[in-house]
Backbone bond lengths (Angstrom), bond angles and torsions (degrees), N, CA, C in turn:
res aa  C-N    CA-C-N  psi(-1)  N-CA   C-N-CA  omega(-1)  CA-C   N-CA-C  phi
1 M - - - 1.492 - - 1.547 108.95 -
2 S 1.359 112.01 -56.12 1.565 115.85 -174.70 1.499 105.81 -59.83
3 K 1.316 126.85 -42.55 1.469 124.13 -176.98 1.527 109.33 -63.64
4 Q 1.293 123.45 -43.77 1.483 123.43 170.52 1.386 115.26 -57.41
5 E 1.296 116.71 -43.56 1.576 120.59 177.58 1.542 112.35 -58.77
6 K 1.388 112.86 -39.48 1.465 116.65 176.65 1.458 112.63 -71.34
7 K 1.298 120.79 -33.76 1.451 121.68 177.52 1.457 113.49 -73.29
8 Q 1.326 120.51 -36.13 1.467 123.50 -179.07 1.543 115.64 -56.22
9 P 1.404 114.94 -46.99 1.532 112.73 -178.85 1.526 109.62 -62.11
10 Q 1.313 118.05 -36.25 1.530 115.89 -174.75 1.581 106.12 -67.75
11 L 1.275 116.46 -41.56 1.486 115.69 178.31 1.417 111.60 -67.98
12 S 1.285 123.79 -35.44 1.437 123.37 177.41 1.567 108.89 -64.93
13 L 1.286 119.69 -38.76 1.442 120.33 -178.10 1.510 107.90 -62.25
14 K 1.364 117.63 -44.44 1.428 121.49 -170.34 1.576 99.44 -72.99
15 E 1.310 124.87 -40.26 1.411 120.63 -179.27 1.521 108.71 -61.74
16 K 1.346 118.96 -41.12 1.434 122.88 -176.91 1.386 112.12 -62.52
17 R 1.442 121.37 -39.63 1.424 129.22 168.06 1.468 113.70 -54.53
18 K 1.348 115.47 -48.29 1.420 116.87 178.14 1.426 114.77 -63.27
19 L 1.381 116.93 -41.93 1.434 122.51 179.34 1.509 110.36 -60.32
20 K 1.340 115.37 -39.87 1.502 119.30 -177.93 1.522 107.81 -68.01
21 Q 1.337 119.94 -39.53 1.439 120.95 179.13 1.483 111.91 -63.43
22 E 1.445 113.36 -44.20 1.458 120.92 -177.61 1.534 110.17 -63.98
23 K 1.310 114.58 -42.30 1.581 119.23 177.08 1.554 107.34 -64.48
24 A 1.233 122.51 -45.52 1.455 124.19 179.84 1.475 109.25 -56.64
25 A 1.371 118.14 -45.64 1.413 126.60 -176.31 1.558 104.86 -62.72
26 E 1.298 117.72 -52.32 1.511 122.60 179.72 1.524 113.56 -53.66
27 Q 1.450 111.60 -41.67 1.415 116.35 -177.59 1.584 109.31 -67.98
28 S 1.267 110.92 -41.61 1.579 114.37 -177.29 1.537 109.10 -63.95
29 V 1.375 117.76 -35.89 1.390 122.00 -178.49 1.519 110.03 -72.47
30 V 1.332 118.22 -37.96 1.424 125.72 178.30 1.610 106.90 -64.64
31 K 1.327 119.26 -42.48 1.404 119.34 178.64 1.406 114.00 -68.78
32 A 1.339 116.26 -35.10 1.444 121.64 -179.22 1.650 107.27 -66.85
33 R 1.301 115.26 -42.76 1.534 121.23 177.49 1.535 105.75 -62.16
34 K 1.299 122.84 -49.62 1.457 121.70 -175.22 1.550 110.67 -64.49
35 S 1.424 118.26 -37.85 1.428 120.82 178.86 1.435 109.06 -69.44
36 S 1.349 122.40 -33.16 1.391 121.19 -176.46 1.552 110.83 -73.78
37 R 1.349 110.76 -34.37 1.535 118.72 175.93 1.483 109.85 -59.62
38 K 1.192 119.22 -44.63 1.466 127.47 179.91 1.496 111.27 -65.04
């Protein structure tokens, strides 16, 4: 149990970083689309 608990936080941190990068990419794409529409 303790080993899994130690592994989970590391994976969650990596997942959070990936989510942040994906959200940033999506926001940049949305901004580009809005600017292109204008």
